[in-house]
Structure formats: structure tokens, C-alpha cells
MARRO-760415 format. One record per residue (C-alpha): residue in three letters; x, y, z. Coordinates in nm, 4 decimals. Example, Ala and Ser with C-alpha at 12.3 -4.5 7.8 and 13.67 -1.06 7.14 Angstrom:
% MARRO-760415
{r "ALA", {1.2300, -0.4500, 0.7800}}
{r "SER", {1.3670, -0.1060, 0.7140}}
% end
This chain:
% MARRO-760415
{r "UNK", {-3.1304, 1.1464, -0.9200}}
{r "UNK", {-2.8492, 0.8940, -0.9256}}
{r "UNK", {-2.4950, 1.0275, -0.8707}}
{r "UNK", {-2.2285, 0.9320, -1.1228}}
{r "UNK", {-2.0197, 0.6390, -1.0303}}
{r "UNK", {-1.6930, 0.8224, -1.1188}}
{r "UNK", {-1.6331, 1.1918, -1.0956}}
{r "UNK", {-1.4879, 1.3551, -1.4006}}
{r "UNK", {-1.1190, 1.4546, -1.3853}}
{r "UNK", {-1.1168, 1.8247, -1.4395}}
{r "UNK", {-0.7346, 1.8897, -1.4253}}
{r "UNK", {-0.4519, 1.7669, -1.6384}}
{r "UNK", {-0.2051, 1.7830, -1.3473}}
{r "UNK", {-0.4489, 1.5980, -1.1290}}
{r "UNK", {-0.4720, 1.3233, -1.3975}}
{r "UNK", {-0.0857, 1.2892, -1.4260}}
{r "UNK", {-0.0684, 1.2601, -1.0498}}
{r "UNK", {-0.3299, 0.9872, -1.0442}}
{r "UNK", {-0.1541, 0.7898, -1.3209}}
{r "UNK", {0.1756, 0.8206, -1.1376}}
{r "UNK", {0.0294, 0.6815, -0.8150}}
{r "UNK", {-0.1215, 0.3907, -1.0048}}
{r "UNK", {0.2032, 0.3087, -1.1787}}
{r "UNK", {0.4064, 0.3257, -0.8494}}
{r "UNK", {0.1644, 0.1073, -0.6738}}
{r "UNK", {0.1781, -0.1507, -0.9534}}
{r "UNK", {0.5611, -0.1532, -0.9546}}
{r "UNK", {0.5727, -0.2034, -0.5682}}
{r "UNK", {0.3181, -0.4766, -0.5852}}
{r "UNK", {0.5245, -0.6503, -0.8614}}
{r "UNK", {0.8448, -0.6246, -0.6493}}
{r "UNK", {0.6573, -0.7738, -0.3518}}
{r "UNK", {0.5194, -1.0625, -0.5641}}
{r "UNK", {0.8667, -1.1394, -0.7041}}
{r "UNK", {1.0149, -1.1351, -0.3598}}
{r "UNK", {0.7495, -1.3722, -0.2264}}
{r "UNK", {0.7977, -1.5942, -0.5271}}
{r "UNK", {1.1791, -1.6100, -0.4680}}
{r "UNK", {1.1303, -1.6960, -0.0949}}
{r "UNK", {0.8765, -1.9611, -0.1789}}
{r "UNK", {1.1148, -2.1113, -0.4420}}
{r "UNK", {1.4130, -2.1208, -0.2009}}
{r "UNK", {1.1922, -2.2768, 0.0730}}
{r "UNK", {1.0705, -2.5395, -0.1700}}
{r "UNK", {1.4319, -2.6279, -0.2676}}
{r "UNK", {1.5357, -2.6569, 0.0964}}
{r "UNK", {1.2329, -2.8741, 0.1870}}
{r "UNK", {1.2915, -3.0836, -0.1185}}
{r "UNK", {1.6561, -3.1414, -0.0252}}
{r "UNK", {1.5634, -3.2308, 0.3287}}
{r "UNK", {1.2973, -3.4750, 0.2101}}
{r "UNK", {1.5569, -3.6347, -0.0278}}
{r "UNK", {1.8050, -3.6710, 0.2511}}
{r "UNK", {1.5334, -3.8291, 0.4764}}
{r "UNK", {1.4340, -4.0777, 0.2038}}
{r "UNK", {1.7960, -4.1770, 0.1319}}
{r "UNK", {1.8624, -4.2309, 0.5073}}
{r "UNK", {1.5436, -4.4345, 0.5380}}
{r "UNK", {1.6549, -4.6431, 0.2444}}
{r "UNK", {1.9923, -4.7294, 0.3927}}
{r "UNK", {1.8698, -4.7708, 0.7423}}
{r "UNK", {1.6207, -5.0377, 0.6158}}
{r "UNK", {1.9158, -5.2262, 0.4659}}
{r "UNK", {2.1689, -5.1740, 0.7483}}
{r "UNK", {2.0512, -5.1810, 1.1073}}
{r "UNK", {2.2330, -4.9040, 1.3026}}
{r "UNK", {2.4788, -5.0256, 1.5616}}
{r "UNK", {2.4899, -4.8473, 1.9012}}
{r "UNK", {2.8084, -4.6922, 2.0238}}
{r "UNK", {2.8487, -4.9511, 2.2950}}
{r "UNK", {2.8263, -5.2358, 2.0478}}
{r "UNK", {3.1049, -5.4148, 1.8536}}
{r "UNK", {3.0052, -5.5433, 1.5091}}
{r "UNK", {3.1909, -5.6863, 1.2163}}
{r "UNK", {3.3349, -6.0383, 1.1932}}
{r "UNK", {3.7009, -5.9287, 1.2005}}
{r "UNK", {3.6563, -5.7014, 1.5092}}
{r "UNK", {3.4611, -5.9665, 1.6981}}
{r "UNK", {3.7058, -6.2429, 1.6164}}
{r "UNK", {4.0000, -6.0268, 1.7314}}
{r "UNK", {3.8441, -5.9688, 2.0728}}
{r "UNK", {3.7367, -6.3358, 2.1211}}
{r "UNK", {4.0831, -6.4518, 2.0084}}
{r "UNK", {4.2370, -6.2421, 2.2952}}
{r "UNK", {4.0116, -6.4331, 2.5390}}
{r "UNK", {4.1838, -6.7525, 2.4348}}
{r "UNK", {4.5456, -6.6248, 2.4540}}
{r "UNK", {4.4795, -6.4427, 2.7830}}
{r "UNK", {4.2624, -6.7301, 2.9255}}
{r "UNK", {3.9868, -6.4901, 3.0212}}
{r "UNK", {3.6987, -6.6173, 3.2346}}
{r "UNK", {3.3546, -6.6416, 3.0756}}
{r "UNK", {3.0366, -6.6403, 3.2855}}
{r "UNK", {2.7742, -6.8560, 3.1209}}
{r "UNK", {2.4134, -6.8052, 3.2220}}
{r "UNK", {2.1067, -6.9617, 3.0732}}
{r "UNK", {1.8634, -6.7027, 2.9449}}
{r "UNK", {1.5742, -6.6445, 3.1805}}
{r "UNK", {1.2299, -6.5644, 3.0462}}
{r "UNK", {1.1090, -6.4355, 3.3784}}
{r "UNK", {1.4035, -6.1971, 3.4313}}
{r "UNK", {1.5174, -6.3785, 3.7521}}
{r "UNK", {1.8831, -6.4367, 3.8211}}
{r "UNK", {2.0112, -6.7870, 3.7369}}
{r "UNK", {2.3207, -6.9576, 3.8694}}
{r "UNK", {2.6216, -6.9067, 3.6359}}
{r "UNK", {2.8981, -7.1347, 3.5314}}
{r "UNK", {3.2530, -7.0061, 3.5013}}
{r "UNK", {3.4293, -7.1242, 3.1918}}
{r "UNK", {3.7451, -7.0689, 2.9871}}
{r "UNK", {3.7492, -7.0297, 2.6070}}
{r "UNK", {3.9906, -7.2909, 2.4723}}
{r "UNK", {3.9159, -7.2907, 2.0987}}
{r "UNK", {3.7486, -7.0840, 1.8302}}
{r "UNK", {3.6592, -7.1874, 1.4747}}
{r "UNK", {3.4569, -7.0256, 1.1979}}
{r "UNK", {3.1313, -7.1193, 1.3614}}
{r "UNK", {3.1703, -7.1842, 1.7357}}
{r "UNK", {3.3513, -7.1041, 2.0609}}
{r "UNK", {3.4513, -7.3926, 2.2775}}
{r "UNK", {3.4250, -7.3236, 2.6475}}
{r "UNK", {3.5874, -7.5470, 2.9099}}
{r "UNK", {3.3654, -7.5521, 3.2122}}
{r "UNK", {3.5238, -7.7422, 3.5052}}
{r "UNK", {3.2449, -7.6572, 3.7479}}
{r "UNK", {2.9583, -7.7987, 3.5318}}
{r "UNK", {2.8214, -8.1443, 3.5941}}
{r "UNK", {2.8197, -8.3966, 3.3060}}
{r "UNK", {2.6538, -8.2277, 3.0078}}
{r "UNK", {2.2990, -8.2933, 2.8958}}
{r "UNK", {2.1949, -8.3341, 2.5334}}
{r "UNK", {1.8949, -8.1094, 2.6094}}
{r "UNK", {2.1287, -7.8124, 2.6313}}
{r "UNK", {2.1658, -7.8023, 2.2528}}
{r "UNK", {1.9664, -7.5123, 2.1121}}
{r "UNK", {1.9303, -7.3361, 2.4431}}
{r "UNK", {1.9881, -6.9586, 2.4579}}
{r "UNK", {2.2607, -6.8377, 2.6924}}
{r "UNK", {2.4172, -6.5085, 2.8021}}
{r "UNK", {2.7930, -6.4901, 2.8094}}
{r "UNK", {3.0045, -6.2297, 2.9969}}
{r "UNK", {3.3780, -6.1685, 2.9971}}
{r "UNK", {3.6271, -5.8882, 3.0466}}
{r "UNK", {3.9636, -5.7853, 2.8995}}
{r "UNK", {4.2335, -5.5638, 3.0332}}
{r "UNK", {4.2925, -5.2497, 2.8285}}
{r "UNK", {4.5954, -5.0773, 2.9788}}
{r "UNK", {4.5057, -4.9960, 3.3407}}
{r "UNK", {4.1288, -5.0396, 3.2816}}
{r "UNK", {3.9012, -5.3336, 3.2407}}
{r "UNK", {3.6539, -5.3522, 2.9558}}
{r "UNK", {3.3458, -5.5740, 3.0039}}
{r "UNK", {3.1750, -5.7490, 2.7138}}
{r "UNK", {2.8624, -5.9526, 2.6833}}
{r "UNK", {2.6580, -6.1338, 2.4100}}
{r "UNK", {2.3724, -6.3675, 2.3655}}
{r "UNK", {2.4103, -6.6838, 2.1732}}
{r "UNK", {2.2897, -7.0547, 2.1408}}
{r "UNK", {2.4464, -7.3736, 2.2565}}
{r "UNK", {2.5324, -7.5861, 1.9551}}
{r "UNK", {2.6440, -7.8904, 2.1478}}
{r "UNK", {2.8376, -8.0279, 2.4454}}
{r "UNK", {3.1175, -8.2891, 2.4874}}
{r "UNK", {3.3975, -8.3974, 2.7215}}
{r "UNK", {3.7679, -8.3470, 2.6819}}
{r "UNK", {4.0330, -8.6149, 2.7516}}
{r "UNK", {4.0368, -8.5272, 3.1182}}
{r "UNK", {3.6573, -8.5577, 3.1509}}
{r "UNK", {3.5958, -8.1805, 3.1794}}
{r "UNK", {3.2764, -8.0521, 3.0160}}
{r "UNK", {3.3131, -7.8571, 2.6946}}
{r "UNK", {3.0227, -7.6357, 2.5855}}
{r "UNK", {3.0192, -7.5280, 2.2195}}
{r "UNK", {2.8274, -7.1998, 2.1483}}
{r "UNK", {2.7660, -7.0206, 1.8233}}
{r "UNK", {2.9723, -6.7156, 1.7334}}
{r "UNK", {2.7778, -6.3998, 1.8131}}
{r "UNK", {2.6839, -6.1423, 1.5426}}
{r "UNK", {2.7773, -5.8610, 1.7845}}
{r "UNK", {2.9276, -5.7883, 2.1280}}
{r "UNK", {2.7915, -5.5437, 2.3849}}
{r "UNK", {3.0492, -5.3353, 2.5615}}
{r "UNK", {2.9179, -5.3020, 2.9161}}
{r "UNK", {2.8438, -5.4867, 3.2379}}
{r "UNK", {2.5063, -5.6563, 3.2179}}
{r "UNK", {2.4490, -5.7060, 3.5871}}
{r "UNK", {2.2742, -5.5424, 3.8791}}
{r "UNK", {2.5894, -5.4081, 4.0550}}
{r "UNK", {2.9006, -5.2480, 3.9243}}
{r "UNK", {3.2026, -5.4678, 3.9719}}
{r "UNK", {3.5485, -5.3428, 4.0609}}
{r "UNK", {3.8962, -5.4933, 4.0779}}
{r "UNK", {4.0158, -5.2730, 4.3630}}
{r "UNK", {4.3745, -5.1369, 4.3806}}
{r "UNK", {4.5837, -5.3413, 4.6169}}
{r "UNK", {4.6618, -5.0491, 4.8458}}
{r "UNK", {4.2925, -5.0283, 4.9339}}
{r "UNK", {4.2690, -5.3939, 5.0484}}
{r "UNK", {4.4232, -5.4045, 5.4003}}
{r "UNK", {4.3447, -5.7621, 5.4772}}
{r "UNK", {4.1015, -6.0551, 5.4276}}
{r "UNK", {4.0180, -6.3275, 5.6816}}
{r "UNK", {3.7995, -6.6243, 5.5969}}
{r "UNK", {3.6113, -6.8827, 5.8040}}
{r "UNK", {3.3586, -7.1448, 5.7151}}
{r "UNK", {3.0579, -7.0019, 5.8772}}
{r "UNK", {3.0577, -7.1625, 6.2288}}
{r "UNK", {2.7360, -7.2336, 6.4192}}
{r "UNK", {2.6431, -6.9781, 6.6852}}
{r "UNK", {2.7218, -6.6653, 6.4842}}
{r "UNK", {2.4028, -6.5013, 6.5891}}
{r "UNK", {2.2105, -6.2668, 6.3695}}
{r "UNK", {2.0359, -6.1082, 6.6714}}
{r "UNK", {2.1811, -5.8346, 6.8818}}
{r "UNK", {2.5559, -5.7789, 6.9095}}
{r "UNK", {2.8007, -6.0630, 6.8328}}
{r "UNK", {3.1575, -6.0711, 6.9423}}
{r "UNK", {3.4238, -6.2123, 6.7058}}
{r "UNK", {3.6483, -6.2985, 7.0068}}
{r "UNK", {3.4845, -6.6417, 7.0164}}
{r "UNK", {3.5987, -6.7278, 6.6669}}
{r "UNK", {3.8765, -6.9790, 6.6016}}
{r "UNK", {4.1706, -6.8662, 6.3914}}
{r "UNK", {4.0736, -6.8056, 6.0276}}
{r "UNK", {4.1210, -7.0853, 5.7831}}
{r "UNK", {4.2744, -6.8447, 5.5328}}
{r "UNK", {4.4049, -6.4870, 5.5405}}
{r "UNK", {4.5424, -6.2445, 5.2937}}
{r "UNK", {4.7482, -5.9365, 5.3776}}
{r "UNK", {4.9022, -5.6546, 5.1668}}
{r "UNK", {5.2564, -5.7914, 5.2306}}
{r "UNK", {5.2157, -6.1150, 5.0306}}
{r "UNK", {5.0717, -6.4592, 5.0118}}
{r "UNK", {4.8388, -6.6074, 4.7575}}
{r "UNK", {4.6097, -6.8124, 4.9887}}
{r "UNK", {4.3334, -6.5599, 4.9192}}
{r "UNK", {4.3007, -6.3074, 4.6422}}
{r "UNK", {4.0151, -6.0665, 4.6037}}
{r "UNK", {3.9442, -6.0663, 4.2258}}
{r "UNK", {3.6582, -5.8219, 4.2242}}
{r "UNK", {3.3927, -5.6727, 4.4438}}
{r "UNK", {3.0509, -5.5144, 4.4072}}
{r "UNK", {2.7601, -5.4068, 4.6182}}
{r "UNK", {2.5908, -5.7461, 4.5664}}
{r "UNK", {2.8831, -5.9902, 4.6059}}
{r "UNK", {3.2473, -6.0639, 4.5506}}
{r "UNK", {3.4771, -6.3076, 4.3788}}
{r "UNK", {3.7586, -6.4756, 4.5638}}
{r "UNK", {4.0407, -6.6915, 4.4416}}
{r "UNK", {4.1205, -6.9592, 4.7044}}
{r "UNK", {4.4392, -7.1572, 4.6768}}
{r "UNK", {4.4469, -7.5303, 4.6281}}
{r "UNK", {4.6130, -7.5789, 4.9660}}
{r "UNK", {4.3335, -7.3930, 5.1537}}
{r "UNK", {4.0672, -7.5890, 4.9707}}
{r "UNK", {4.2361, -7.9154, 5.0561}}
{r "UNK", {4.3277, -7.8439, 5.4221}}
{r "UNK", {3.9879, -7.6890, 5.4919}}
{r "UNK", {3.7893, -7.9660, 5.3169}}
{r "UNK", {3.5997, -7.7015, 5.1244}}
{r "UNK", {3.3108, -7.8289, 4.9133}}
{r "UNK", {3.2010, -7.5686, 4.6558}}
{r "UNK", {2.8306, -7.6461, 4.6461}}
{r "UNK", {2.5005, -7.4705, 4.7335}}
{r "UNK", {2.5485, -7.5394, 5.1013}}
{r "UNK", {2.8770, -7.3638, 5.1408}}
{r "UNK", {2.8576, -7.0619, 5.3757}}
{r "UNK", {3.1586, -6.8434, 5.4473}}
{r "UNK", {3.2290, -6.5707, 5.6985}}
{r "UNK", {3.4653, -6.2874, 5.5761}}
{r "UNK", {3.6305, -5.9987, 5.7457}}
{r "UNK", {3.7299, -5.7551, 5.4735}}
{r "UNK", {3.9464, -5.4620, 5.5693}}
{r "UNK", {3.8960, -5.1817, 5.3200}}
{r "UNK", {4.0584, -4.8437, 5.3216}}
{r "UNK", {3.8026, -4.5651, 5.2694}}
{r "UNK", {3.9676, -4.2448, 5.1321}}
{r "UNK", {3.6485, -4.0570, 5.2007}}
{r "UNK", {3.6800, -4.1283, 5.5822}}
{r "UNK", {4.0594, -4.1511, 5.5775}}
{r "UNK", {4.0580, -4.4785, 5.7776}}
{r "UNK", {4.0145, -4.8569, 5.7436}}
{r "UNK", {3.6660, -5.0058, 5.7842}}
{r "UNK", {3.6159, -5.3730, 5.8660}}
{r "UNK", {3.3250, -5.5330, 5.6864}}
{r "UNK", {3.2040, -5.8636, 5.8310}}
{r "UNK", {3.0147, -6.0551, 5.5721}}
{r "UNK", {2.8098, -6.3744, 5.5823}}
{r "UNK", {2.8239, -6.5095, 5.2259}}
{r "UNK", {2.6697, -6.7957, 5.0326}}
{r "UNK", {2.8251, -6.9740, 4.7406}}
{r "UNK", {2.6921, -6.8997, 4.3921}}
{r "UNK", {2.9381, -7.0361, 4.1409}}
{r "UNK", {3.3029, -7.1489, 4.1190}}
{r "UNK", {3.5704, -7.2319, 3.8668}}
{r "UNK", {3.8790, -7.4434, 3.9250}}
{r "UNK", {4.1905, -7.3622, 3.7090}}
{r "UNK", {4.3177, -7.6870, 3.5533}}
{r "UNK", {4.6825, -7.5951, 3.5864}}
{r "UNK", {4.7063, -7.4405, 3.9374}}
{r "UNK", {4.3916, -7.6032, 4.0846}}
{r "UNK", {4.3154, -7.2631, 4.2459}}
{r "UNK", {3.9496, -7.1996, 4.2718}}
{r "UNK", {3.7609, -6.8879, 4.1933}}
{r "UNK", {3.4277, -6.8720, 4.3827}}
{r "UNK", {3.1509, -6.6222, 4.3436}}
{r "UNK", {2.9852, -6.5205, 4.6735}}
{r "UNK", {2.6617, -6.3398, 4.7526}}
{r "UNK", {2.6139, -6.1387, 5.0694}}
{r "UNK", {2.3469, -6.2544, 5.3218}}
{r "UNK", {2.4220, -6.0402, 5.6263}}
{r "UNK", {2.6741, -5.7829, 5.7067}}
{r "UNK", {2.8157, -5.5530, 5.9775}}
{r "UNK", {3.0823, -5.2864, 5.9734}}
{r "UNK", {3.3173, -5.1774, 6.2493}}
{r "UNK", {3.6178, -4.9458, 6.2913}}
{r "UNK", {3.8290, -5.1955, 6.4846}}
{r "UNK", {3.9119, -5.5550, 6.3716}}
{r "UNK", {3.7673, -5.7253, 6.6833}}
{r "UNK", {3.4812, -5.4917, 6.7804}}
{r "UNK", {3.1398, -5.6283, 6.8381}}
{r "UNK", {2.9273, -5.6656, 6.5295}}
{r "UNK", {2.5526, -5.5790, 6.4827}}
{r "UNK", {2.4224, -5.7921, 6.1902}}
{r "UNK", {2.2055, -5.6329, 5.9214}}
{r "UNK", {2.0399, -5.8513, 5.6581}}
{r "UNK", {2.1349, -5.7806, 5.2973}}
{r "UNK", {1.8557, -5.6505, 5.0778}}
{r "UNK", {1.6535, -5.9125, 4.8859}}
{r "UNK", {1.8828, -5.8764, 4.5821}}
{r "UNK", {2.1897, -5.9268, 4.7987}}
{r "UNK", {2.2971, -5.5586, 4.8179}}
{r "UNK", {2.5062, -5.4210, 5.0947}}
{r "UNK", {2.4652, -5.0463, 5.0415}}
{r "UNK", {2.7866, -4.9203, 5.2003}}
{r "UNK", {2.9796, -5.1512, 4.9659}}
{r "UNK", {2.7762, -5.0217, 4.6690}}
{r "UNK", {2.8824, -4.6657, 4.7540}}
{r "UNK", {3.2488, -4.7653, 4.8206}}
{r "UNK", {3.2712, -4.9484, 4.4900}}
{r "UNK", {3.1084, -4.6690, 4.2878}}
{r "UNK", {3.3342, -4.4019, 4.4324}}
{r "UNK", {3.6508, -4.6010, 4.3832}}
{r "UNK", {3.5455, -4.6814, 4.0240}}
{r "UNK", {3.4966, -4.3098, 3.9558}}
{r "UNK", {3.8280, -4.2181, 4.1044}}
{r "UNK", {4.0109, -4.4768, 3.8923}}
{r "UNK", {3.8256, -4.3784, 3.5759}}
{r "UNK", {3.9039, -4.0110, 3.6260}}
{r "UNK", {4.2705, -4.0645, 3.7072}}
{r "UNK", {4.3675, -4.3461, 3.4694}}
{r "UNK", {4.1023, -4.4339, 3.2137}}
{r "UNK", {4.0196, -4.0817, 3.0848}}
{r "UNK", {4.2691, -3.9781, 2.8225}}
% end
């Protein structure tokens, strides 16, 4: 025989207990469901809010391209900085944009005028201008002094035209940039070293017979054509230095007496005495350098020349024998890279951090 599906309830107390359990279970399940419903509602509100924020940000980002922290944007801010380069006669480095990424020779210029559309650069080291320059893309670099620190700027722009001033100096007109980039766009960090670290500079036109094999003795050298010492004189002035080259200011008298011609064939030999705080002594860097670019100041006729290292040696005495080492293919002298970087960090920590 089949058994009944439900057994009969044979006790009143048992029935009341059963109904109580059913009621309690129903209430607990109702509470659980209401809790889950509340959590789900709150989660939905949060997700909806986040989605709304995301959509609003996407909307505004599509209309306004974000500007990185190291960029300067806004016509007024850019114009204020560029106007300072006119009043302070800051140097610009003009370099034609290279599609292959290789370094190109640069021209040194001074900004002499700014209008609503263009900067006018006076480039004394540039040959007569070419009409084909109009429309070409160029990179421009300059720096400004901010208290005890230097701030480097760069931007990309287009040449709008060229002309000559009354003295026959080339003027290059470039379009105003939409933004400035606040950093050095070059392979090696440059530093204007504190004067107390420069213990002397001697310069020769590279004479024949300075061997690049074995040891070479500087005793056979004639007197230097120019020197600079900590106690004065402006015949030579080290403007800045990096691991890949340096920039010298050479006085008009030295250029004239030495018959220097600032062209691609110019080779100079330098003895640079640098104090190294890490070693607590002066090191003498012998540097064979080639000319890369130059700029002649129209008022003083002093010349700034950019030099790239070709070979180097370092000694602990000014006239000790030198063993030449070729610079790396990119022109780097590694000990000078380290020296420059460490001095830059020291200056930044002691002066520029506030």
C-alpha cells in the first residue's frame, strides 16, 4: 500500500510549534531579502555615480586635451616667458627637425622681436637665408634664470620666413608655439658649474703631433692661446658643460689674435681643471674637441662656441702624461657625465628645493 504523503498532526502543541517555526523562518528570510535589496540599491547608486563621473570626464577630455605638468600652455603664460627672452637676450638653439632622429647642427640665435604671430630670431652664425626654409619644422631650445636655478624650455614650430637686418645679419621668423615644454631635450644634462669648481681652463688650437696612441706628454705644447683662472679675466668663460660637450665664450681679442675660424674644420685642445668634491681634489681633463656651432654677440663681438668631445684623458697633475681614450660614438665622456650629474643634484638639493 502507498504511504500518505503527509503524516497527520496529532497534537495541538506540536501544531503551534510547527506554525511558529514557519513564521520565524519567513520573517528571517524577509529580513535577509530586504538587506540584500538595500545593498544592491546602494551598489547601483555608487556604480551609477562613478559611470556619470567617467562620462563627464570623457566629455571634457574630448574637448580639452590635458596638459602635462612639464608643459606651459595659455597665450598669456607663453608670451610672458618669451618676452623675458627678449629683455634678457637669452640664447635660442635652432635645430631643423630630423625625421631619422639623428642629431643636426644647430644655429645659435637671439630673439629680438615678438608680435602676435611670430618670433624674430637674429642668427649671426647662419649663412645667407634660403627661401626654401619657409614652412620647415624646427626645434627651439632656450633657458631662463629663476633665482639661483636655470629652467630649460623647448618647443616645436615652423619657419614662416627669413630676411636680413640693416647690418646684413640673418633674421629667421618662426610661428608662436601653442605650448612650451619645460625640460632639456638633449642627450646629456647640461650644467652651468659654480665658479669655485672651475680651477682653470687652457685652450690651444689642436696642434699636429698630439698622438692618440700610447702616452702623450703635454710638455711639448706651446703656451696656450687663451687661459681662464678663478682670479679673473674674461678671455675664456665656461658657459655650461655636459657629458657630451661644452660651451665656451671666447673673447674677441682671442679670436682675432689666434685667427680662429669657427667652421667645421676647427679643432681645439682644452685642459679643464675641475674640483671634484667626491675625491676632494682637482682633476685635469684633457679634451680634444670639434666645433659644432657658434654665436657672435653683436655688441661685444665675443663668440660662444659649442664643442663636442672627440678624445679625452684625465690626470691628477697639470702636466702629467696623458693616455687618450676615444669618446663614445655619441660624444660622451663618462667621467664628465658623472661629475655633471652629481654637481647638478647637489645644487638642486641645496638651492632649488624650497
